[in-house]
N, C-alpha and C positions, 0 to 999 in steps of 0.2 A: 728563270722562275719568279723573280721579283717583279718583272713586267707583266707576267700572266697574273699574279697575285693581285697587283694593283687594278688591273683591268677587271678582274673578277669582282673585287670589292667595289669599284665604280659601278659596275653593272647592278650590284646589289643595291645600290643607292639610286638607281634609275638613270645612271649617266651612261653615255656611249663613248667608246674609245677606238682608237686605231693605232697600231704600232707601226711606226715608219722607220725603215732602215736605210732609206735612200734620201739624203739631203745634203745641203752645202755644209758639211762638217766644220771646216776651218772658219767659215764666216760665222756660223752660230756659235762656235766656241769663243770666237772673239767677242760677238754681241753679248753672250752670257758671262763673259769674264771667267771661263774655265781656266783653273790653273794649268801650267804647262805639263805638269806631271800627271794630268788626268785627261781623258778624253771621253767624248759622247759615243754611246754604242747604239742608242735607239732614241727615237723621239715619239712621245705618246701624245696624240691629240685627245682632248677630253672635252665633253660638253653635253648638254641635254639634246637628245635627238628630235628632230622635228616629226619623225614617223617611226613606227616599229614594224618593219618589214617581217613576213612569215620567215621562219627558219628554212634553209634550204633543205631539199630532200637528201637524206643520208644514203650513201652507197652500201650496198650489201657486203658482207664479210668476204664472200668469194671474190669480189672485184678488188678488194683492198689487200687481201693476204693470201699467201701460199705457203706451203710447208714442204721442204725438200728433205728426204732422207736417202742418202746413197745416190742412185741414179734415177729414183722414181719421184715424181711429183704428186702430192695429194692435194 
């Protein structure tokens, strides 16, 4: 939730973000001098975007959700 809140606040200020979960964690922890009792969980790149692409088309509710009650699917 903290990462999402940071990204939303950055967007409000005209900044772009991307949350990265795959990176060389041990090397970055050494580079940033992260204490041994702590670890990085995510890396957030932050900056001013060169362009503002249009938002992708949203999927309709029926594609994303289903409701099951007993043996029937609604």
